[in-house]
C-alpha positions in Angstrom: 110.8 102.7 15.4 112.4 102.7 19.2 114.6 99.1 18.2 115.8 101.0 15.2 117.3 103.9 17.6 118.9 101.3 20.4 120.4 99.8 17.1 121.7 103.0 16.1 123.3 103.7 19.3 124.7 100.2 20.3 128.0 101.1 19.4 128.3 104.2 21.4 126.7 102.5 24.7 129.2 99.7 24.1 132.1 101.7 24.3 130.4 103.5 27.3 130.2 100.5 29.2 133.2 99.2 28.4 135.0 102.4 29.7 132.6 101.5 33.0 134.8 98.5 33.4 138.3 99.6 32.0 138.2 103.2 33.8 140.7 104.6 31.1 139.4 107.4 29.6 136.5 107.9 27.3 134.5 110.7 26.2 131.7 110.4 24.3 131.1 113.9 23.4 134.2 116.2 22.0 134.8 118.4 24.5 135.9 121.1 22.7 134.1 124.1 21.0 135.8 123.6 17.7 134.0 124.4 14.4 135.6 120.7 13.4 133.7 119.0 15.6 130.3 121.0 16.0 130.7 122.6 12.5 132.0 126.4 11.3 128.8 127.9 12.8 127.7 125.9 16.0 129.0 128.9 17.9 127.0 131.3 16.2 124.0 129.5 15.8 124.2 128.5 19.4 124.3 132.2 20.2 121.3 132.4 17.9 119.5 129.9 20.0 120.3 131.4 23.2 119.4 134.6 22.9 116.1 134.1 21.1 114.9 132.8 24.2 115.0 135.7 25.7 112.4 137.9 26.7 109.5 135.1 25.7 107.4 132.4 26.4 109.4 129.1 26.4 106.8 126.2 25.4 106.5 122.6 26.9 104.1 119.7 26.3 102.2 118.7 29.8 98.8 118.2 31.2 97.5 121.3 33.5 99.4 124.1 32.6 97.9 127.0 34.3 100.3 129.9 33.6 103.5 131.2 33.2 106.2 132.2 35.7 110.4 132.9 35.5 112.8 135.9 37.0 116.3 134.8 35.9 119.0 137.1 35.9 122.3 136.9 34.2 125.4 137.0 37.2 126.5 138.9 33.9 124.3 141.9 34.8 121.0 141.4 32.5 117.6 139.8 33.0 116.6 136.9 30.6 112.9 137.7 31.0 112.2 134.1 30.4 108.7 132.9 31.3 108.3 129.2 31.7 104.7 127.0 31.9 103.4 126.5 35.2 101.6 123.5 36.0 98.9 122.0 38.5 101.0 119.1 39.4 97.4 117.3 40.9 97.2 117.5 37.1 100.8 116.3 36.3 101.9 113.5 38.2 98.7 111.2 38.0 99.1 112.1 34.2 102.8 110.9 34.4 101.8 108.3 37.0 99.9 106.9 33.8 102.0 107.0 31.3 104.7 105.3 33.2 102.7 102.0 32.3 103.5 102.7 28.2 107.4 103.5 29.4 107.4 100.6 30.8 105.9 98.0 28.4 108.0 99.5 26.2 110.4 97.2 27.5 114.6 97.8 28.0 116.6 98.5 25.0 113.6 100.9 23.4 114.2 102.9 26.6 117.9 102.9 26.3 117.7 103.7 22.7 115.5 106.5 23.6 117.9 107.8 26.3 120.7 107.8 23.6 118.9 109.7 20.7 118.1 112.2 23.5 121.8 113.2 24.7 122.5 113.0 20.9 120.7 115.6 20.2 121.3 117.5 23.7 124.9 117.4 22.4 124.0 119.0 19.0 122.8 122.0 20.9 125.4 121.8 22.9 126.5 125.7 22.0 123.3 126.7 23.1 123.5 125.2 26.9 126.6 126.1 27.3 125.3 130.5 26.9 122.5 129.0 28.9 124.3 127.9 31.8 127.1 130.3 31.7 124.4 133.3 31.6 122.4 131.2 35.0 125.1 129.3 36.6 127.5 132.6 35.9 130.5 130.4 34.5 133.0 131.4 32.1 131.8 130.3 28.2 134.2 127.5 27.9 133.7 126.0 31.3 129.8 126.6 30.8 130.1 124.8 27.5 132.3 122.2 29.0 130.3 121.0 32.2 127.5 122.5 31.1 127.4 120.4 27.3 129.6 117.8 27.0 130.4 116.5 30.2 127.3 116.6 31.4 126.4 114.5 28.9 129.1 112.0 29.6 127.7 112.1 33.0 124.1 111.2 31.2 125.1 108.4 29.4 127.2 107.1 32.2 124.0 107.1 34.0 122.6 105.7 31.0 125.1 102.6 30.8 125.0 101.7 33.8 121.1 101.5 33.9 121.2 99.2 31.0 123.8 97.2 32.7 121.6 96.5 35.6 118.6 96.1 34.4 120.2 93.4 31.6 121.8 91.6 34.6 118.6 89.0 34.7 117.1 87.6 31.7 113.5 88.7 30.2 112.5 85.2 30.0 113.8 81.6 30.7 112.5 78.7 31.2 112.5 76.4 34.9 113.0 72.7 34.4 112.7 70.6 37.5 113.3 67.1 37.0 110.9 64.7 38.7 112.1 61.3 38.9 110.7 58.5 36.8 107.7 61.4 36.6 107.9 64.3 33.7 109.6 67.0 34.8 108.1 70.3 36.1 108.7 72.7 33.3 107.5 76.8 33.7 107.7 79.5 31.7 109.1 82.5 33.4 108.6 86.2 31.9 110.7 89.2 34.1 109.7 92.8 33.3 111.9 95.7 33.9 109.5 98.4 36.0 110.4 101.6 37.4 109.3 102.8 40.8 107.2 105.6 40.1 107.4 109.3 38.8 111.3 110.6 39.7 111.6 114.2 40.5 115.3 115.7 40.2 115.7 118.8 42.2 118.4 121.1 40.2 121.3 123.1 41.1 122.1 126.7 40.5 125.4 126.1 39.9 125.8 123.5 37.8 121.8 123.1 36.2 122.6 120.4 33.5 126.2 118.9 35.7 124.1 117.8 38.2 120.5 117.1 36.5 121.5 114.5 34.3 122.5 111.5 36.2 119.5 111.9 38.1 117.3 112.4 35.2 118.8 109.5 32.7 119.0 107.1 35.9 115.6 107.0 36.4 114.1 107.5 32.8 116.2 104.6 31.6 115.4 102.2 34.5 111.3 102.7 33.7 110.7 106.2 35.5 108.6 109.1 34.0 110.7 112.0 35.2 109.8 115.9 36.1 112.5 118.1 36.1 112.3 120.8 39.2 115.1 123.3 38.2 116.5 125.7 40.5 114.6 129.2 39.7 117.7 131.0 38.9 119.3 128.1 36.6 115.7 127.3 34.3 116.5 127.4 31.0 119.4 124.9 30.9 116.8 122.5 32.0 113.7 123.8 30.4 116.0 123.1 26.9 116.4 119.9 28.0 113.2 118.7 29.0 112.1 120.0 25.4 114.7 117.9 23.7 113.7 114.8 25.4 109.8 115.4 25.0 110.9 115.8 21.5 111.9 112.5 21.2 109.1 110.3 23.3 106.8 112.8 21.0 108.3 111.1 17.4 108.0 107.6 18.9 104.6 107.8 19.5 104.4 108.3 23.5 103.1 110.9 25.8 105.9 114.2 25.8 105.2 114.4 29.5 107.2 111.1 29.9 109.6 114.1 30.7 108.0 117.3 32.2 109.5 120.2 34.5 107.3 122.1 37.4 108.3 125.4 38.1 108.0 127.9 41.1 104.9 129.9 40.2 106.2 132.0 42.7 110.0 132.1 44.0 108.7 133.8 47.7 106.7 130.3 47.7 108.6 127.1 46.7 106.8 124.2 45.5 108.9 122.0 45.8 108.5 120.8 49.5 104.5 119.4 48.4 106.3 118.2 45.5 108.8 115.9 46.6 106.0 114.6 49.4 103.6 113.8 46.6 103.2 109.8 46.4 103.1 109.3 42.9 107.1 110.7 43.6 109.3 107.1 44.0 112.1 109.0 43.8 114.4 112.4 44.7 117.8 113.2 43.1 119.0 116.2 45.0 122.0 118.9 44.7 122.4 121.8 47.2 122.7 123.0 50.9 122.6 120.2 53.6 119.5 121.7 55.6 117.2 120.8 52.4 118.8 117.7 51.5 118.3 116.7 55.3 114.9 117.5 55.2 114.4 115.4 51.9 116.0 112.3 53.3 113.8 112.7 57.0 110.5 113.3 55.7 110.2 112.0 52.2 109.4 108.5 53.7 107.2 107.3 50.2 110.6 107.7 47.8 114.1 106.6 47.9 116.6 109.9 47.8 119.4 110.6 46.6 121.4 113.9 48.4 124.5 115.7 47.4 125.0 118.1 49.8 127.6 120.7 51.2 131.0 119.4 52.4 134.4 120.6 53.8 136.9 119.8 51.0 140.5 119.8 51.7 144.0 119.7 51.1 147.1 118.3 52.7 150.4 119.5 52.8 153.1 117.8 53.7 156.0 118.1 51.5 156.2 118.5 47.6 159.7 117.5 44.9 157.7 120.5 42.6 157.3 123.5 44.6 156.2 125.2 41.2 154.0 122.9 40.2 152.1 122.5 43.4 151.6 126.4 43.4 150.0 126.7 39.9 148.1 123.7 40.2 146.0 124.7 43.6 146.1 128.8 42.1 143.6 127.3 39.6 142.0 125.3 41.5 140.9 127.6 43.7 140.1 130.4 41.2 138.4 127.8 38.4 134.6 129.0 38.9 135.1 131.7 41.7 135.4 128.3 44.0 131.5 127.5 43.6 132.2 123.5 43.1 131.5 121.1 45.3 135.0 119.8 44.5 137.0 123.4 45.6 139.5 122.5 48.7 138.3 125.1 51.5 141.0 123.5 54.4 144.5 123.6 53.6 146.0 122.2 56.0 150.0 123.2 56.4 152.5 122.8 59.5 153.8 125.9 61.6 156.9 125.0 61.2 156.3 125.0 57.5 157.6 121.8 54.6 160.4 120.6 53.2 160.2 121.2 48.9 162.6 120.9 46.1 163.2 124.8 46.6 164.1 124.5 50.6 162.7 124.5 53.2 159.5 127.0 53.3 157.9 129.1 56.4 154.5 128.5 56.8 154.2 132.4 55.9 156.2 131.8 52.6 153.3 129.0 51.5 151.0 131.1 52.2 152.5 134.4 50.3 153.5 131.9 47.5 149.8 130.7 46.8 148.9 134.3 47.2 151.2 135.6 44.7 150.4 132.3 42.6 146.5 132.9 42.2 147.3 137.0 41.7 149.8 136.4 38.7 147.5 133.3 37.2 144.4 136.1 37.3 146.4 138.9 36.3 145.8 139.0 32.6 142.0 140.5 32.4 140.7 138.0 29.5 142.0 134.6 31.6 140.4 136.0 34.8 137.1 136.6 33.2 136.8 133.1 31.7 137.9 131.6 34.9 136.9 133.1 37.5 133.4 133.7 36.0 130.9 135.1 38.1 129.6 134.7 41.1 126.2 132.7 41.0 124.1 134.1 43.7 124.6 137.9 46.0 124.2 135.5 49.1 127.5 134.0 48.2 129.2 137.7 47.3 128.3 138.7 50.8 129.6 135.5 52.0 132.7 136.4 51.3 132.7 139.9 52.4 131.4 138.3 56.1 134.1 135.6 55.2 137.2 138.5 55.3 135.5 140.2 58.8 136.0 136.9 60.7 139.4 136.2 59.1 140.4 139.4 60.3 139.1 138.4 63.4 140.6 135.3 63.9 143.5 135.3 61.6 144.9 136.6 59.0 144.2 138.1 55.8 147.0 136.7 53.4 145.1 137.4 49.7 142.1 139.9 49.7 139.4 138.7 47.2 138.9 141.9 44.9 136.5 142.3 42.1 138.2 141.7 38.7 136.1 143.7 35.9 135.2 141.4 33.3 136.2 142.4 30.1 132.8 141.7 28.1 130.0 141.9 30.7 130.7 145.3 33.0 128.1 144.5 35.1 129.3 141.0 35.9 129.5 140.1 40.0 132.7 139.0 40.0 134.9 138.1 42.8 138.9 136.3 42.8 139.7 133.8 45.9 140.0 135.0 49.5 142.6 133.7 51.6 142.5 133.1 55.4 145.3 132.2 57.9 144.4 130.6 61.2 145.2 128.7 64.1 143.9 124.8 64.1 142.2 125.5 67.4 139.5 127.7 65.5 137.8 125.1 64.4 134.5 127.5 64.3 135.6 129.5 61.2 137.1 126.2 59.4 135.2 123.0 59.8 131.5 124.2 58.0 131.0 124.8 54.6 131.5 128.4 53.2 130.1 128.0 49.8 132.5 130.3 47.4 136.0 131.3 46.7 136.9 131.0 50.3 140.0 129.3 51.7 141.4 129.1 55.1 145.3 127.9 55.5 145.4 126.1 58.7 148.2 126.3 60.6 148.7 122.7 62.4 151.4 121.4 64.8 152.8 118.8 63.1 151.3 116.9 59.2 149.9 114.0 62.3 148.2 116.9 63.2 146.5 118.1 59.5 145.8 114.6 59.0 143.6 114.3 62.2 141.5 117.5 61.0 141.3 116.4 57.4 139.8 113.3 59.1 138.0 114.7 61.4 136.1 117.5 59.0 135.4 114.7 56.2 133.9 112.6 59.0 131.8 115.3 60.8 130.7 117.8 58.3 131.6 115.5 54.8 133.2 116.2 51.9 133.7 115.5 48.4 137.2 115.7 47.7 140.6 115.6 49.4 143.9 116.5 48.1 147.6 116.0 49.4 151.3 116.8 48.8 154.1 114.8 50.2 157.2 112.6 49.2 157.1 110.5 51.8 155.5 107.0 51.0 155.0 106.5 54.6 153.2 109.8 55.4 150.6 109.5 51.9 150.1 106.0 53.2 148.8 107.9 56.4 146.7 110.3 54.5 145.4 107.5 52.1 144.4 105.3 55.5 142.3 108.5 57.0 140.6 108.8 53.4 139.5 105.8 53.2 138.1 105.7 56.6 136.2 108.6 55.8 135.6 107.7 52.9 136.0 110.6 50.5 138.0 110.5 47.1 141.9 111.4 47.5 143.9 113.1 44.9 147.4 112.9 45.0 150.4 115.1 44.4 149.0 116.9 41.2 150.7 119.5 39.9 150.4 119.3 36.2 146.7 119.7 33.9 144.5 117.4 36.0 143.0 119.1 39.6 141.0 117.7 42.5 137.8 119.9 41.8 137.7 117.5 38.1 136.2 114.5 37.8 136.2 112.9 34.9 132.9 110.8 33.8 133.5 106.3 32.9 136.7 107.0 35.6 136.3 108.8 38.3 133.1 108.2 40.6 132.3 111.6 42.0 131.1 111.2 45.7 130.9 108.3 47.4 127.9 107.8 49.7 130.1 107.1 52.8 130.3 110.5 54.1 127.9 113.4 55.5 128.3 115.1 52.3 126.3 112.7 49.6 124.6 109.3 50.3 124.8 108.3 46.8 128.0 108.3 44.1 127.7 109.9 40.3 127.6 107.0 38.9 127.9 103.3 40.3 125.7 100.4 40.2 124.6 101.1 43.5 123.3 104.5 42.1 120.5 102.8 39.3 119.5 99.5 40.4 117.3 101.0 43.1 115.5 102.7 40.7 113.7 100.1 39.4 112.2 95.9 40.4 111.7 93.3 38.6 108.4 91.7 38.4 107.6 87.7 37.1 105.0 86.3 36.0 105.1 82.6 35.2 102.9 79.7 33.8 103.5 76.0 32.7 105.0 75.2 29.2 
């Protein structure tokens, strides 16, 4: 039956493999929440399915269940009231490790087919998951649907395709023949079996509970490793729905459903993540989150291969532009999207003190700063647009950080734009903030050379473009970054910036003025993070991301 799933989804797998090699646009799952794509009642049904989870118990099939817990609250102003099973990991992890044998033995194609079927069913529930992402992360619905649904699913498929490609690089069997001169040749029959390394742990984040979970989940699962998902306490529901779907597919295939499981904190004040991460059964760890905990995982979980995406300082270098209006519009959207709560959002914007040359003539530093402030305010002037684009602040600590940053800005520079609190048209209790802009001199490195997560950006007054490049390079090398952007009409300057990006190991976006933004990352084409700077030790996704998740075990005998 599993083979049938592989045959059923092989066309999609082949298309994904082709996209990985061409790096052209490809999306396996429709990003538009259109009734033509998902059905006339898909939105209504998705809302109903989400609401049906509220104030109830969420069931999963796992050995060692001990009780239930959960305390999620929507950033839009209400408690979810959902309770999830808690488990005894002394029972669950050995059972998962034992299930690794049957998961290994069904083979590469069967595992791949099952993963593709899981993704298909996740896609069919994109609206339900979209509302779950919205009300745990605080994203606006459109972003929650796209980033939490089809875009996350594309990243999952990308990992499956890379995993399949890596696992089939060597044949499953071979006949080895060695000539022996006048004697009969030596002939051996050899078998090569792909074996997972052990139980895989995926530690989720609160802001992107599916987009940052699916790559590690599917990369480990397809390569033969049972996966336990440890969601952030504030973002359990999207992960729980995904785990339940995986368990349903596994059960239908006659496999232990707990090959994919979920562990939550019985008490959020006493998180179990460290204990879980250091278990001997756990051989793979994927983590997205803050730098201190990412560093702890890397330094203390020696039994596991650890993949981390941590904090960084993303930068923009402005030298000159031939489309000043387009640049301001592009940056206004970029800084507003999800209130800056993206690992790709720019924080430091480097601008020469003497200003820049544009198609509208020379613009001083203050004129550029004012144009950006005005551009953001105009863009967010429509309450419904602001509600959809900004979403809500996921965590109270982020909300407080904006206030602290404003106080800092008054002390060391100038607050160019206040972070106000718009009212969400649909959720009056929503925790909303607009972007805060602070102008500072370049010597205030203590302020801007560390990540201040949230809608906080510094406009850094530099001595020259060369100085801007130097500081951006330093930020990436010392503190890490997922993205770097730049604006210049000079080929010579662009070459210098590109060299700085290459040397520091960060993805670069050049002169974006239209419908593509520096904080967007397209599956099958864009590599998310590089693994070459302190912000991440891996890239989503490339062959290196999947190839170390399995080993090839051989057996041989005389023919």
